[in-house]
C-alpha positions as CSV (number, residue, x, y, z in Angstrom):
1,X,-25.2,-4.5,24.1
2,X,-23.4,-6.3,21.2
3,X,-26.7,-7.4,19.7
4,X,-28.2,-4.0,19.9
5,X,-25.1,-2.4,18.4
6,X,-25.0,-5.0,15.6
7,X,-28.7,-4.2,14.7
8,X,-28.3,-0.4,14.9
9,X,-25.0,-0.4,12.9
10,X,-26.5,-2.6,10.2
11,X,-29.5,-0.3,9.9
12,X,-27.5,2.9,9.7
13,X,-24.9,1.6,7.2
14,X,-27.8,0.3,5.1
15,X,-29.4,3.7,5.0
16,X,-26.0,5.4,4.1
17,X,-25.7,2.9,1.3
18,X,-29.2,3.6,0.0
19,X,-28.6,7.4,0.0
20,X,-25.2,7.0,-1.7
21,X,-26.4,4.8,-4.6
22,X,-27.0,7.7,-7.1
23,X,-23.5,9.1,-6.4
24,X,-21.8,5.7,-6.7
25,X,-23.5,5.2,-10.0
26,X,-22.3,8.6,-11.2
27,X,-18.6,8.1,-10.1
28,X,-18.5,4.6,-11.7
29,X,-19.3,6.2,-15.0
30,X,-17.1,9.3,-14.7
31,X,-14.0,8.0,-13.1
32,X,-11.9,5.4,-14.9
33,X,-10.3,4.2,-11.7
34,X,-13.7,3.2,-10.4
35,X,-15.0,1.6,-13.6
36,X,-14.7,-2.0,-12.2
37,X,-14.4,-1.5,-8.4
38,X,-17.6,0.5,-7.8
39,X,-19.9,-1.8,-9.8
40,X,-18.3,-4.9,-8.1
41,X,-18.2,-3.5,-4.5
42,X,-21.5,-1.7,-4.4
43,X,-23.7,-3.5,-7.0
44,X,-22.1,-6.9,-7.0
45,X,-21.5,-6.8,-10.7
46,X,-19.4,-9.9,-11.7
47,X,-18.7,-10.4,-8.0
48,X,-20.1,-13.7,-6.9
49,X,-19.5,-15.0,-3.4
50,X,-16.4,-17.1,-2.5
51,X,-16.6,-20.8,-2.3
52,X,-17.0,-21.7,1.5
53,X,-14.5,-23.2,3.9
54,X,-11.4,-21.5,2.7
55,X,-8.7,-19.1,4.1
56,X,-9.8,-15.6,3.3
57,X,-7.2,-12.8,3.0
58,X,-8.4,-9.2,2.7
59,X,-6.0,-6.4,1.8
60,X,-6.4,-2.9,0.4
61,X,-3.6,-1.6,-1.7
62,X,-1.1,-3.1,-4.2
63,X,1.7,-3.0,-1.6
64,X,-0.4,-4.7,1.1
65,X,-1.6,-7.4,-1.4
66,X,2.0,-8.1,-2.4
67,X,3.1,-8.3,1.2
68,X,0.9,-11.3,1.9
69,X,2.5,-13.4,-1.0
70,X,4.9,-15.3,1.4
71,X,1.8,-16.3,3.5
72,X,-0.1,-17.4,0.4
73,X,2.8,-19.4,-0.9
74,X,2.8,-21.5,2.3
75,X,-0.9,-22.4,2.1
76,X,-2.9,-24.7,-0.1
77,X,-3.9,-22.7,-3.2
78,X,-7.3,-24.4,-3.5
79,X,-8.2,-22.9,-0.1
80,X,-7.2,-19.3,-0.8
81,X,-9.9,-16.6,-1.0
82,X,-8.6,-13.2,-1.7
83,X,-10.3,-9.8,-1.6
84,X,-9.4,-6.1,-1.9
85,X,-11.0,-2.7,-2.3
86,X,-8.7,-1.1,-5.0
87,X,-8.0,-1.7,-8.7
88,X,-4.2,-2.1,-8.1
89,X,-4.9,-4.4,-5.2
90,X,-7.1,-6.5,-7.4
91,X,-4.4,-6.8,-10.0
92,X,-2.0,-8.1,-7.3
93,X,-4.3,-10.7,-5.8
94,X,-5.4,-12.0,-9.2
95,X,-1.9,-13.1,-9.9
96,X,-2.0,-15.5,-6.9
97,X,-5.6,-16.8,-7.2
98,X,-7.4,-15.9,-10.4
99,X,-10.6,-17.9,-9.7
100,X,-11.1,-16.8,-6.1
101,X,-10.2,-13.1,-6.1
102,X,-12.9,-10.5,-5.5
103,X,-13.6,-6.9,-4.7
104,X,-14.9,-6.7,-1.1
105,X,-18.6,-5.7,-1.2
106,X,-19.7,-2.8,0.8
107,X,-20.8,-3.8,4.3
108,X,-24.6,-4.1,3.9
109,X,-24.1,-6.5,0.9
110,X,-22.0,-8.9,3.0
111,X,-25.1,-10.3,4.7
112,X,-26.1,-12.2,1.5
113,X,-22.5,-12.4,0.0
114,X,-20.4,-13.7,2.8
115,X,-20.1,-17.5,3.0
116,X,-18.6,-19.4,6.0
117,X,-14.8,-19.6,5.9
118,X,-12.2,-21.3,8.1
119,X,-10.1,-18.2,8.7
120,X,-10.4,-14.5,7.9
121,X,-7.0,-12.6,7.7
122,X,-7.2,-8.9,7.3
123,X,-4.2,-6.6,6.6
124,X,-3.3,-3.5,8.5
125,X,-6.1,-0.9,9.0
126,X,-9.1,-2.4,7.1
127,X,-11.5,-2.0,10.1
128,X,-14.9,-3.0,8.6
129,X,-17.2,-3.9,11.5
130,X,-19.6,-6.1,9.6
131,X,-16.7,-7.9,7.8
132,X,-15.3,-9.2,11.1
133,X,-18.7,-9.6,12.8
134,X,-20.3,-11.7,10.1
135,X,-17.2,-13.7,9.4
136,X,-16.9,-14.6,13.1
137,X,-20.6,-15.3,13.5
138,X,-20.4,-17.7,10.5
139,X,-17.5,-19.7,12.0
140,X,-14.2,-18.1,10.9
141,X,-11.2,-17.5,13.1
142,X,-10.4,-13.8,12.7
143,X,-6.9,-12.3,12.5
144,X,-5.7,-8.8,12.0
145,X,-2.1,-8.8,10.7
146,X,0.5,-6.2,10.2
147,X,-1.6,-4.0,12.5
148,X,-0.3,-0.4,13.0
149,X,-1.5,2.7,14.6
150,X,0.2,6.0,13.6
151,X,0.3,9.0,15.8
152,X,-2.3,10.8,13.6
153,X,-4.6,7.7,13.3
154,X,-4.5,6.9,17.0
155,X,-5.8,10.3,18.0
156,X,-8.6,10.0,15.5
157,X,-9.5,6.5,16.5
158,X,-9.6,7.5,20.2
159,X,-12.4,9.9,19.5
160,X,-14.6,6.9,18.4
161,X,-12.9,4.3,20.6
162,X,-16.3,2.8,21.4
163,X,-16.6,1.7,17.7
164,X,-13.2,0.1,17.7
165,X,-13.9,-1.8,20.9
166,X,-16.9,-3.3,19.1
167,X,-14.8,-4.2,16.1
168,X,-12.0,-5.8,18.2
169,X,-14.6,-7.8,20.0
170,X,-14.8,-10.0,16.9
171,X,-11.0,-10.2,16.2
172,X,-9.4,-13.3,17.8
173,X,-5.7,-12.4,17.2
174,X,-3.7,-9.3,16.3
175,X,-0.2,-9.3,14.9
176,X,1.3,-5.8,15.4
177,X,4.2,-4.1,13.8
178,X,5.8,-2.6,17.0
179,X,5.4,-2.3,20.7
180,X,4.0,1.2,20.3
181,X,1.3,-0.2,18.0
182,X,0.5,-2.9,20.5
183,X,0.0,-0.4,23.3
184,X,-2.3,1.8,21.2
185,X,-4.3,-1.2,19.9
186,X,-4.8,-2.5,23.4
187,X,-6.2,0.9,24.4
188,X,-8.7,0.5,21.6
189,X,-9.8,-2.9,22.8
190,X,-7.6,-5.3,20.9
191,X,-6.7,-8.6,22.6
192,X,-4.2,-11.5,22.0
193,X,-1.6,-9.2,20.4
194,X,1.8,-10.4,19.3
195,X,4.5,-8.1,18.0
196,X,6.3,-9.6,15.0
197,X,7.4,-6.6,13.0
198,X,6.2,-5.4,9.6
199,X,5.5,-8.3,7.3
200,X,6.3,-6.2,4.3
201,X,9.9,-7.1,5.2
202,X,8.9,-10.8,5.0
203,X,8.4,-10.4,1.2
204,X,10.4,-7.9,-0.8
205,X,9.6,-8.0,-4.5
206,X,12.6,-8.8,-6.7
207,X,13.4,-7.4,-10.1
208,X,11.6,-9.2,-12.8
209,X,14.0,-8.1,-15.6
210,X,17.3,-6.4,-16.0
211,X,17.1,-2.9,-17.4
212,X,20.0,-1.1,-19.1
213,X,21.5,1.4,-16.7
214,X,22.7,4.7,-18.2
215,X,26.4,5.4,-17.6
216,X,25.6,8.5,-15.5
217,X,23.9,9.4,-12.2
218,X,20.4,8.1,-12.3
219,X,17.8,9.5,-9.8
220,X,14.4,7.9,-9.2
221,X,11.5,9.9,-7.8
222,X,9.4,7.0,-6.7
223,X,5.7,6.6,-5.8
224,X,5.2,10.3,-5.9
225,X,2.0,12.1,-4.9
226,X,0.4,15.4,-5.7
227,X,2.8,18.2,-4.8
228,X,5.9,16.0,-4.8
229,X,6.7,16.0,-8.4
230,X,7.2,19.8,-8.5
231,X,9.5,19.5,-5.5
232,X,11.7,16.7,-7.1
233,X,11.8,18.5,-10.5
234,X,13.0,21.7,-8.8
235,X,15.7,19.8,-7.0
236,X,16.8,18.0,-10.2
237,X,17.0,21.3,-12.1
238,X,19.3,22.7,-9.4
239,X,21.4,19.5,-9.5
240,X,21.8,19.7,-13.3
241,X,23.6,23.0,-13.0
242,X,26.6,21.1,-11.5
243,X,26.0,17.7,-12.9
244,X,24.6,18.2,-16.5
245,X,24.6,14.5,-17.4
246,X,22.3,13.4,-14.4
247,X,19.0,11.8,-15.3
248,X,15.7,11.5,-13.5
249,X,12.9,8.9,-13.6
250,X,9.6,10.0,-12.1
251,X,7.2,7.2,-11.1
252,X,3.8,8.6,-10.0
253,X,2.0,6.4,-7.4
254,X,-1.4,6.4,-9.0
255,X,-2.0,5.6,-12.7
256,X,-4.7,8.3,-13.1
257,X,-2.0,10.9,-12.5
258,X,0.3,9.7,-15.3
259,X,-1.0,12.2,-17.9
260,X,-0.8,15.2,-15.5
261,X,2.7,14.4,-14.5
262,X,3.8,14.0,-18.1
263,X,2.4,17.5,-18.9
264,X,4.3,18.9,-15.9
265,X,7.5,17.3,-17.0
266,X,7.0,18.5,-20.6
267,X,6.8,22.1,-19.4
268,X,9.9,21.8,-17.1
269,X,11.8,20.2,-19.9
270,X,10.9,22.8,-22.4
271,X,11.8,25.6,-20.1
272,X,15.2,24.1,-19.3
273,X,16.0,22.6,-22.8
274,X,15.9,19.0,-21.5
275,X,14.9,15.9,-23.4
276,X,12.1,13.8,-22.0
277,X,9.8,10.9,-22.8
278,X,7.2,8.5,-21.4
279,X,8.4,5.0,-20.6
280,X,5.4,3.5,-22.3
281,X,6.8,5.0,-25.6
282,X,10.4,4.1,-25.1
283,X,11.7,1.7,-22.5
284,X,15.1,3.3,-22.3
285,X,16.7,6.0,-20.1
286,X,18.3,8.1,-22.8
287,X,16.4,11.3,-22.0
288,X,17.1,13.8,-19.2
289,X,13.7,12.9,-17.6
290,X,11.6,9.8,-18.1
291,X,8.1,9.5,-16.8
292,X,7.4,5.8,-15.8
293,X,3.7,5.8,-16.9
294,X,3.4,2.0,-16.4
295,X,2.7,-0.4,-13.6
296,X,5.0,-3.2,-12.4
297,X,8.4,-1.6,-13.3
298,X,9.3,0.3,-10.1
299,X,11.4,-2.5,-8.6
300,X,13.2,-2.9,-11.9
301,X,14.0,0.8,-11.9
302,X,15.2,0.7,-8.3
303,X,17.7,-2.0,-9.3
304,X,19.5,0.5,-11.6
305,X,19.0,3.7,-9.6
306,X,21.8,5.5,-7.7
307,X,19.5,7.7,-5.6
308,X,15.8,7.2,-4.8
309,X,13.8,10.1,-3.6
310,X,10.9,8.1,-2.0
311,X,7.5,9.8,-2.3
312,X,4.6,9.8,0.0
313,X,6.5,11.5,2.8
314,X,7.1,15.0,1.5
315,X,3.3,15.4,1.8
316,X,1.4,13.9,4.8
317,X,0.6,10.6,3.1
318,X,2.5,8.3,5.4
319,X,5.4,7.2,3.2
320,X,6.1,4.0,1.2
321,X,8.0,0.8,1.6
322,X,11.7,1.6,1.6
323,X,12.8,-2.1,1.8
324,X,12.1,-2.5,-1.9
325,X,14.7,0.1,-2.5
326,X,17.2,-0.8,0.2
327,X,17.6,-4.4,-1.1
328,X,19.7,-2.9,-3.9
329,X,21.8,-0.6,-1.6
330,X,20.5,2.6,-3.2
331,X,20.9,5.9,-1.5
332,X,17.4,6.9,-0.2
333,X,16.1,10.4,0.5
334,X,12.7,10.6,2.3
335,X,10.5,13.4,3.6
336,X,9.4,13.6,7.2
337,X,5.9,12.2,6.9
338,X,6.7,8.5,6.9
339,X,4.4,7.7,9.9
340,X,2.8,4.6,8.2
341,X,6.3,3.2,7.5
342,X,7.9,3.9,10.9
343,X,8.6,0.2,11.6
344,X,10.2,-0.5,8.2
345,X,12.3,2.7,8.3
346,X,13.7,1.6,11.7
347,X,14.9,-1.7,10.1
348,X,16.8,0.1,7.4
349,X,20.2,1.8,7.9
350,X,21.1,4.9,6.0
351,X,17.8,6.6,5.0
352,X,18.3,10.4,4.8
353,X,15.2,12.2,6.2
354,X,14.9,15.8,5.0
355,X,12.4,18.6,5.0
356,X,10.9,19.9,1.8
357,X,13.2,23.0,2.1
358,X,16.3,20.9,2.4
359,X,15.7,18.5,-0.5
360,X,17.7,20.6,-3.0
361,X,20.7,20.9,-0.8
362,X,20.7,17.2,0.2
363,X,20.5,16.1,-3.4
364,X,23.3,18.4,-4.4
365,X,25.4,16.8,-1.6
366,X,24.4,13.2,-2.6
367,X,28.1,12.1,-2.4
368,X,27.7,12.3,1.4
369,X,24.7,10.0,1.4
370,X,25.2,6.4,2.6
371,X,24.0,3.3,0.7
372,X,21.1,1.8,2.6
373,X,21.0,-1.6,4.1
374,X,18.3,-3.8,5.6
375,X,19.3,-4.7,9.2
376,X,16.3,-6.8,10.3
377,X,13.8,-9.2,8.8
378,X,10.3,-10.2,10.0
379,X,9.2,-13.7,11.1
380,X,5.8,-14.6,9.6
381,X,5.8,-18.1,11.2
382,X,3.4,-17.3,14.1
383,X,0.7,-16.2,11.6
384,X,1.1,-19.4,9.5
385,X,0.9,-21.6,12.6
386,X,-2.3,-19.9,13.7
387,X,-3.9,-20.3,10.3
388,X,-2.8,-24.0,10.0
389,X,-4.3,-24.9,13.3
390,X,-7.8,-24.3,11.7
391,X,-7.2,-26.5,8.7
């Protein structure tokens, strides 16, 4: 059965790839965010195979790539092989291993690209069948770490549980975030599961420089998505009626939205007679609103913020890592849709969860909010021990 499925899946995914080639070429030319990732992933441009017999870590986003840093720091650098699927993820892994960092090729290309490795370690929900199958068939021990299964994802995955049973057939060990995740993963066919918590609490990025904090209330709208900036701006305008010296920093999650958010802030500022500027033009917080249109400054901004309105949860995105904020004791306001961060949120004391409709009121009553505190850390030792047994 496994052999038949392997052949059929390879044929089908190969056909999908062939049909998609013209569209991929178009998007690589029209979308700046895909300028490097699409040519590398789908056409292998400047994307040579890894050197063999290493420890291969695959992660997707910037946050996931940063979360594996503590694991990478405990392993021989010359054995590290790092891959990702996003531009921001690539920037993060390149800082740890510049020579052996790659974009992960699309599945059909893995047949010629993938070299034998000692271990394959995949972060969270990167369920690529041929990635696990080919790595395992070519000698790697396969690990899925920081595994999670949100309510929404689990119901979707159940509909194609046959596919995930085939994927988990090639995964030797799974390290889950919670007992609920373990139960759901077992129902999908996972085996050898250990619950160790969310490894994003194993590494919390520290501030890289000290910014000058304004001598007034500073609010940070962090990692915001489409629809969330308007919500935060509206709440800030209402707050300014009673606290005219308050200031706001908005940090969009994705760089391609910087310009759009700047235009939005410009209109709101003009209508309310506020001052504003882009952080790339002036690294100071001397305007009513600042748009942080740069990468790598969010943790530094957290360090001087009084209140953080954490994005990704006022829209059904899944939330973002609150531990990066809580390390500074900031007051945190989050929306209800934090399903991808459930485990991290449970390890932090003091997060205020509000609906969209109640954000204005909760921000106006910010004096009643409690400073946040991390009450539990994660142990990554079991993962390291498993990897080192193969060296």
